[in-house]
N, C-alpha and C positions, 0 to 999 in steps of 0.2 A: 605205817603208823603202829601196827601191831608189834613190829620189832622194837620200836621205842618203848612201848609200854612193858614188853617182856623183859628188856634190859633194865628198866627202872625197878621192876619187882625183884630181879636178881640182885641189884644193888642193895635193896632193903633186906633181903633174905640173908646175905652173907655178913651183914653188919651185926654188931653186938649191942646196938641201940637203935632207936627210931626217932624220927622227927616228932611223932606223937607223944613221946615222953618228955619233950623239951618244955621248959617253962616259957611259953610264948609271951608272957607279961613281963618277963625280965629281959629287957632290950639289950642286945649286944651292941657296944658302940661301933659305929662305922669307922673303919681305919682312916686316919687322916695323916697328911704329911706333917713333918716338923716345919716350924717356921721358915727355915732355910730352904726346905724342899718345896714348900708352898710357893715361895717367892720364885724359885728356880722354875717351877712348872708354869708360872704366869709369864715369866720373862723370857723363857726359852733356854736358860742355863739349866741343864738337866743332870748335872753331876750327882745331885742329891735325890733325884727323882727315883721312883720305884718301877720295876718291870716284872711281869709274871711270865712272859712267853718263854724265857730261857731257863726257867727253874720250876720243876714240878712240886717243889717243897713249899712254894708260896712266894710272895713278893720279896724281891731283893733290891737293894740299892744298886744303881748302875755302877757305883764305885767298887762294889764287892763281886761283880760278875767277871769271870775269866774271859768270856766272849764279849766282843764289842757290841754295844747295843745303844739304842736311843728310843725316845718316846715323845709323841706329841699329844697334848691334851689341853683342855681349858683354853686360856687366851691364846696360847701358842698355836693350837689347832685351829682356832677361829680365824686368826689372821693368815694362816698358810693354806687354808682349805680351798681347793680348786675343784673343777668339775670331774677330775679323774684322780684315781689313787696315785698314778705315776707323777702327775704334776703337783699333787699335794705334798709328796715326799721328796720331790726332786732337789731341794735345798739341803737335805740331810747329808751329813758326811758320808761319802762313799756310795750315795744313791743318786741315780739319775733316772731318766724316763725313756721308754721305748719311743716317745715322740710321735705317736700316730695321731696327732691332732688333739682337739679339745674333747674328744668323746671316747677314745680307746687307748690311752696311754698307760702302760703297765710299769711298775717299778723295775729298774735295772740296778743290781748291786754288784759293785766292783767289776763292771763289764759283763756280768753274767745275767742272763734273762731267761724267758720261757720256762721250761720245766726245771730250771735250776734255782728258781726263786719260788719258794712255797708261799702262797697267799692263803691266809686262814681267816675265818670269821668266828670269833670267840673260841679259837683253839682248834677248829676242825675245818676240813677242806670246803671249797666253794662249788666244785664240779661245774665250773663254767668252761668256755672254749678259749679263754684268753691265752693260755700257754701254747695252744696249738697254732694260733695265727695272731699277728700283731694288730689286725683290724677288728678283732673280737674284744669287746669291752669286758673288764672285770665286772662280775655280776654283784657289785655292791656300790652304793653311793656314799662318798665322804660325808654327805649331809646326815647320814644316820649314825655316824661314828662318835663315840664319846672319847675314844682314846685309840691311837695307833702306835703299835710297838714294832721296832725293827731290830732284828738281830743280824748283824753283819758277819759274813764268814760262815763256815760250815755249821749248820745246826741239824745235821742229819741224824744225830743221836736220838733226838726226840721226835723228829718229824719225817724221817726218811731221806733217801738219796736225792729227792727233788728239792731238798733244802741245802744243797751243797753250796750254793751262793748266799743263802740267807733266808730269813723268814720275815714276812710282814703279817702281823696279827691285827685285824680291825675288831675292836671291842665295843659292843654296845651294852645298853642296860635293859634289854628286853627280858632277861631272867635275872631277877634280884637275888643277890647272894647274901645279903644281910637284911635284918628286919627293917621295915619302913613304917613309920607312923605318920599319919596325915597325908596330905596331898601336896604335890609340888609340880610345876610345869616349866617348860622352857620354850621360848619362841625365837626363831632366828630368821631374818629376812635380808635379802641382798639384791642389789640392783646395779647394773653397769658392767664394766670390764670390756675387754676387746671382743667379746662375743655378745654384747648387749644382754647379758644374762638377767633373768628374773627368777629368783628362787626363794623358797621359804620352807621351813620345817617347824613342826610342833610336836612336843613330847609331854606326856603326862604320866606321873607315877603316884601311886597311892597304896596305902596298906594300914593294917591295924596292929602291926607288930608280929602277926603270925601268918598273915596272907598278904600278898603283894600283887598289884595289877599294873601293867604297863601298856601304854598305847603311844604309837608315833606315826607320823605321816610326813612326806616331803615331796616337793614338786620342783622342777627346774625347766625353764624354757630358754633356748639360746638361738641366736641368729648366726649367719656365716661369720666367721672370725675375721676381724680386721688384721691385716698384715702390712708391714711397711715396704711398699714396692711390689715387685713381681713374685708370683708363686714359684716360677721355675728359676733356678740359679743360672748365672751366666755360663758356668762350667758345663752344666747339663745341656744347655742350648747349643754349646759348641761341639758336642759329641756328634761324630759322624753317624753313629748307630743308635741315637736316641729315639725311643719310640713313645715320646710324650704326646698325650692326646691334645688336640687343638684347644679344647676348653681350658686346659692348664696353661698352655703356652700364651694364651690371651688373657689370663687372669692376672689382675693387679689390684691391690687395695683391699680385697676380700678373698678368703680362701673358699673356693667353690665347694658346695656340698658338705659344709661342716656344721650345719645347724642341728639341733637335737631337741627332743621332748623327753623328759624323764618324770616318772611318778613311782612312788613306793610307800611302804608302810609296814608296821608290824604290831602284833599283839602278844603279850606274855603274861603268864600267871605263875606265881611261886608260892610255895610254903616255906617259911623261914623260921629258924629257931636258934637257940644257943649252940647247938651241936651240928648245925648244917642247914641245908636247903635242898629242895627239889623243884625244878621248874620246867615248864613247857612253853615254847613260843612258836609262832608262825609268822612269816613275812612274805612279801611279794615285791617284785621290782619289774617295771616295764620301762623300756628304753627304746626309743626310735631315733636313729642318727644316720647321717650320710657317711659314706666311705670316700676318703679324700682322693683316691686313685681312679675312681669311676664317676662319671658325670651325673648319672641319674640313679645310681644304686644306693638304696637305704636298707639299713638293717633294723628289723624289728625284733627285739629281744624280750624274753619273758622268763622270769625265774620265780618259782615257788619253793619255799623252804620251810622245813619243820626242825626245831632244835629242842633237845632235851639235855638237861644238865643237872647234876646233883653232887652233894658232898656230905659225908658223915664224918664228924670229928670226935676227938676225945674217947676213942674206943679202947677197950681192954684187949689183951691178947697180943699177938705178934704185930698186928697192924694198928696204928693209931688213927689213921684216916683212910677214907676211900673216896675217890673222885671219878665221876662218870661224865662223858660228853659224847653226844651223838647228834649228827646232822644228816638229814635226809633232804635231797635236792632234786627238783625237776627243772631242767633248763632247756629252752629252745630258742633259736633265733633263725629268722628267715631273711634271706637277701632278695630284695625286690628291685627290679629294673623298671621304673615307672609303675605300671599296674600289672606287670608280669612277675610272677614268682620264679626265681631262679633256683636257688639252693637253700635247703633246710638243714641246720645242724641241731641235733638233739643229744643232750646228756642227761643221765640220771644216775644217782649213786647215793651210797650210805658210807659215812666215815664215822667211826667210833673209837674212843679211847677209854680204857679203864686203868686207873692208877692206884696202886696200893702203897701207902706211905708207912714204912716199918718203924717200930720203936727204935730209939737210939741203941746202937751196938758199939759200945766203947765211945770213941770220938766220931763214929760215922753216923750220919743220918742220910736217908735215901728213900728211893721208891723203885718199885718194879712196875712195869706197865705192858699193856697189850693194846695193840692197834689193829683194827680190821677195816679194810677199805674195799668196796665194791662199786664198780662203775660200768655203765653201758653207754655207748655212743654210736651215732649214725650220721651220715651226711648223704643227702639225696638231691639230685638236680644236676644241671649242666656243668656246674663248677665244683662238684664233689671230687676231691683229690685224695681222699683216704677211704678204705672200706669200712663198713660198720664193724664194731668189735666190742669186747668186753675186757675189762682189766680187774684183776684180783690181787690183793696184797694182805698179808698177815705179817705182823712183826711183834717181837718181844724185845723190851729194852730194860736197862738198869741204869740208875743214876744215883751217884753217892757224893756226899760232901763231908769234909772233915776240917776242923779248925784246930791247928796246932801252933800255939804261940801267935806270931804275927802272920803265919801262912794260913790261908784258906784254900783247900784243894777241892777240885770237882773232877769227877771221872765217871766213865760208863761205857756201855757198848749196846749195840742193836743188831739183831739178826732178823732178816726180812725175806719173805718168799713172794715173788712177783710173778704173775702170769698175764701175758697179753695174748688174746685170741681174736682173730679177725674172720669175717665171712668171705666167701668168694667175691672178688671184685670184677664183675662181668665186663664192665666197660673198659677195664684195663687188661682183661684176660688173665687174671692171676686167681689162683686157687685159695681156698680156706687154709689158714695156717695158725700155728700156736707156738709161742716162745715162753720158756720158763727161766727164771733167773733167781739165784740165791745171793742176796747182797748183805754185806756186813759193814758196820761202822763202829768207830771207837774214838774217844776223845779223852784228853787229859789236860787240865788247866790249873793254874794257881794264881793267887793274888797275894802279894807281900805288902803288908802295911808299913810304909816308911814313916818318918816323923813329919809333923806339921801338915798332915793331910795328904801327903804324897803316897802313891801306890804304884806298884809294878805288876802288871798282869801279863801272863804268858798262857797261850792256849794252843794245843796241837791236836789235829784231828786226821783220822783216815776215813775216807768215804767211798762207798761203791753205789753207783746209781744205775738202775735198769734203764735201757733205752725205751723211748715212748712209742706208742702206736704210730705217730707220724714219722718219726725217725726210721722206723722199721719198715713201714708199708706204704708210705706216700707214693702216688703215681698219678700226676696230672698237673694242669695249669693252676697256679695259685695266684690270683690276681692281686691279692693284698701285698705280696712280696715281689710282684712282677717277675716270678720265676716258675719254670716248669720243674716241679720238685719230684725227686725219685728217692725212695727210701732204700736202706740197705738191710736186708733181713738177716745178714750175717754179723751184725754188730753185737759185741758182747758188753759186759759190765764196763761202765766208765769208772775209772779209778783215780783217785786224787789224794795227795797228801798236803796238808796246809798247816801253817804256823802263823800266829798273830803275837806281836810284842807291843805292849802299850804302856805309856805312863799316864797317870791321872792325878789331878790335884783338886781337892774338895774344900779347902779352907783358905782364908786369906783374901786379899784383893784380887788375886789372879787364880781362876778356877778353870778347869777344862781337861781335855785329854788329847794325846797324840799317839799314833802307833803306826807300825809297819806290818804288812802282810805278804806272805808268799804262798802260792798254791800251785803245785805241779801236778798236772794231769798225765797219766800214762797214755790215755786214748781219748782225747777231748773230741766230742762229736759236734760237728757243725755243718752248715750247708755250703758246699764248695762248688764253684762253677766247673763244668766239665769242658774239656778241650780235645781237639783232634791231635794227631801225632805231631803236627807242626806247632802246637800250642795256641791255635785259634779257638776262640770261644764258639761253642755249639748252641744252636737255637732249635726249638721245636715249634710245631704248628699248635698254637693254643686251641684251635677248633677241632683238632683230631689227635688222639693219642697214637694213631697208627702210622703216622708219617715219620720218616727217619729224621735223626738229628743232623743238621746241616750248619755250615758256617753262615754268618749273617747275609753275605752277598748271595750265596746260593739259596738261602731260605727266602730272600726277597724275590729272587728270580723265579722261584717255584710258587710264588703267590701265597706264602705262609702268612698268617697272622703271627709274626715272629715273637717268641718269648724265649729268653735265654734259659738253657737247661743247667740245673743244679742237682747235686746228689749229696745226701748225708754221708759224711766221711769222718773217720776217726784219725786224729794225729796227736803226737805228744805236744803238750802245751804248758806254758808257764804264765801265770797271772801274778803280778807283784805291784806294790805301790805303797802309798801312805794315806792317812786320814788325820785330820786335826781339827779341833774347834776349841775356842777359849773365850773367856770374858775377863776383862780387866776393869776393875772399878776405878776410873780415872778421877772422879771428883764426887764429893758428897757433903752436903751441908743443909741443915734445917729441913730434913726430909726429902730434899732434892738429890738426884743421883744421875751421873752421866757414866756410862759404861762403853768401853771399846770392845767390839766383837770381831773375832777373827776366825776364819775357817778355811779349809782347803782339802783338796783330795786329788789323787793321781793314780791312774791304773795303766800299766803297760802289759799287754798281752801279746804273746807271739808263739809261733810254732817252735818248740824246743830244738828241733833238728836243723831247720833252715833259717831261723831268726826272722822269717816273714811275719809281719803283724797279722793278728786276727781281725775279722771284720767288725765294724760298728762298736769300737771301744771308745768310750767317752774321753774327751781331752781333759787336761789338767785345769782345775779351777782354784782360784784364790778369791776369797771374799773378805771385805772389810766393812764394818758397820758401826754406827753410833746409835745408842739407845738412851733416851732421856726420860726420867720418871719424876713426877711430882705429884704425889698423892693419887688421885684418880686419873691423872693424865699420863699417857705414855706415847712417845713419838720415836720413830726409828727411821734411819736412812741407811741403805745398803748399796754397795757397789760390788759386783761380781765380775771378775775377769776370767774368761775362758780362753785358753790358749788355742792356737791353730792345731788342728790334727793332721799332721803330715806323715804319720806312721800308718801306712795304708796297706790294705789287702789288695789282691788282684782285682782290677776293675773298679775299685773304690775311687771317688773323687775327693780331693782335698777339701777340708772344711776350714774356712777362715776363722780366726779368733774374734772375740768380741768383748765389749764391756757393757754390761747392762746395770742400770741404776733404778732401785725400787725404794718406795717410801710408804710409811703407814703412820696413822695417828688414831688413837682411840681414847674414849673418855668414859669412865665408869661412874654411874650415879646410883647411890644406894637410897633406899627409903629412909625418911627421917626417923630418928630414935623414937621408939614407942609406937611406930606404925606396925600393926599386926600382920600385914602382908609380907613383910620382910623382903620385899621385891629388890632386885638389882637390875639395872639397865646399862648396856654398853652400846655406844655409837662408835663406829669405826669408819675410816676412810683409807683405802690403799690404792696406790698407784704403781703399776708395774711398767718397766721399760720407759721411764720418764722421758728419755731423749729419743724415743721412737727409732731405735737402731735395728737394722736387719741382722738377724742371728739364726743360725742353723744348728740343729742337735745332731752330732755325728753318730750317736747310737740309734738313730732312727732309719728305718728302711726308706722313709719318704723325705729325708732331709733336703734333697735337691728339688723337690716339687712342693714342699710345704715348710715355709720357715716358721720360726717361733712367732708368737703373736706380738703385735705392735703395742703402742701405748694404750693402756686401759686404766680407767678410774672406776673403782668399785666402792659403793656406799652400803653400809650394813648396819643392822640394828639387832641386838640380842637382849632378851629379857628373861629373867628367872624370877619366879614368883610362886 
C-alpha cells in the first residue's frame, strides 16, 4: 500500500498542475458515442465503437486502429455475459475458449492461449494462476465488468511478450475518471441456464463533481452443468490406453463436479476535475468450484486487490499529460479433496505503468512509458509441479501516431528485461536457479481511408517473449492437463513475426470488417509428448517422481498410476487464418429494422518444418444471424457452424463438427416522461443450444470428457436508476 501512495505522490510532483487547482464546479462532459456508435454498441455492430486498450493516446474508433480489435459493453455485454471470461468472449471473431467447463474457461485468441494472451483489469495485470494451468479460473467475474476490450494479434508493444496472441482488458467503474454529480445505481439479476444459475449484481456511483464514490457487489450460485448425453466421447471410450475415471465414464446428463459458488465486490474513491483524476479502489473475489477431471476435488480461490490510477492533462512543457496505473494483488487458491487439503497455490505481485504523452512534434503525437512488474509465486502440497519462485520485469516503450492525408500511421518499440528465479525443488531433486532475458518488440501499422467509409488496415509486428516459470522449471504430475509435465531450463526467447491485413466499412447498409493474419514463430514453445526410440509414448507414475518413464504396457505392469509424460519443447511454427464479421441492413420501415449478421474465423497452426498440426487449435466457424429491432424490443436468432477438426497433433482425437442455434429477446422499458427517477429497466430471455446438440471444443484439454453445455434458458432483469 505504501508503494501505491509513493507513486501517487511522484505523479503529482512531476506534473505542472494539480487536481487541487481545478474548478470542480465546472463539470467536464462525460464522453459519449455518436448516434451511430451508440446504436452499434447496443446492437453489437462495433465498427464505430471506441477502444482504449490499443492506444495510450486515448479512445480511438475501431475503424482507425491498425491492430484488429473488438469491444463488448452495454446491451451487447449483457446478452453475451457468461460465468467465465472465456465463454463470454467465445463468440468474438478470432476468440474461442479454453473450454475448461463453466468455471475456469480462459480466452484463446487465434489458437494462442496461456501466457500468450495477456488478461488485464483496467489496464494492469491480474496475478492469478490461470495462465499456468487451465483448471485455474481467471480472478475476475464478468458480472463486475462494464466493458471488455479485445485486441487480436500481437499487442506486445504496450503490454509485453505475453501479449503476442492478444490482450483482453476488463474495465470496471471502481475508479471514476470524469466528474460525477448525483447518485446512480444499476441492478442485474439472472436465473436459469444449463447450470441452473442464480446470480445478481448491484452497483452504486455517486459524487458532487469533485469527489466520487463507487460500491459494487455480486454473487453467483450454479449447479452441475446440464450436458446432452454422455460426458465421455465415444472416441475416448474406444481408446485402449484411456485412463478415464469411472465417475466420468458413468456420467450422463450432468457434468460431474461442475457446480460453483462465487462472491465479490469492490469499493472505490476518486478526486476528479477538469484536468484529470486520482483514485484508489479495493476489491475482493471468492470462488469455490469443482475441477472436472477429478471427482471430489474443489478449488477455493481468493483474491484481494488494490488499484490506484491517475491522470493529469493540459500540462505545459514537453509533456501534455501524465497517466499512472498501479495494481497490487494477493491471490491464493487451495485444492481440496473432500475435507483434505491437497495443494495450495499463492501469487502476489505489483504491476505499474507510467505513461507520458508528449506535445505534438510536427505530425507526430505519442507517448513514452515505463512498466514495472514484480511477482512471487509458490505451490505446496502433493500436486505441486513447479517450484516457488519470483518474476521481475522492467520495460520501456515508445508509441507514436501520425496522420498524413488519408494515411494514419502508428509505430513504436519496447525493450524489456525479464528475470525468473526459482527456489530449490526438493521433491523433484532440482536446485535453485535463475534465468534472465532481454526481450524486444516493435510494430508498424497504417490505416488508409478509402471512399464511402471503406478503410484498409495493415499492421506488422516483431515480438520476443521470455519463457515462463512453468515452461522452464515444471517437474511433476499435473492433473488438470492429465500430463506429467517437465520444463526445459534451456529454453530461450520465443521470437515471432506477424502481419495483419484487413478491410473495414463503417458507412451504408453494409458495415463490418474482414482480415487475414500470418504469424511465424522461430521457436514456438508448447507441451509435447515424449516417446522412446521406437516412437512409443512414455508414461510416468503420478504417485512418484522417482520412477522411470515407461511405455503404457510396461507402466501398467509395474503398477504405475500411469500419466503420460510431456515436455516443453520449442519448434518453428506458423499460425495463419482469417476473421470476419459484418452487418447488412436488410429491411427498415417506420422505426422497425431487420439486420443480417455474418461472422466467421479460421486458424491453421502447424510445425513449419514438418507440417504437423499443433495441438488444441480451434476449428473453422461460420455464423449467420438475424436481428429484429422495433423501438424497445430486440430479438435475435443465431446459427453457428463449427467444422470438424481433423488436422490433429500426435495423440489428439478428432472432434466432430456441429451446428448450434441460439436465440435471445429483450425489452427495454423507460420511466415515463417527467419521472424524476429516470430509471430504465430491461428484461431479457436467452436460449443457448436450442436443439440440444452434443458439441465439443477442440481447444480444450478436456474436450473428450466434458462436452459443451446442452440447452439452457436464461431469464434476466437489469435496472438503471
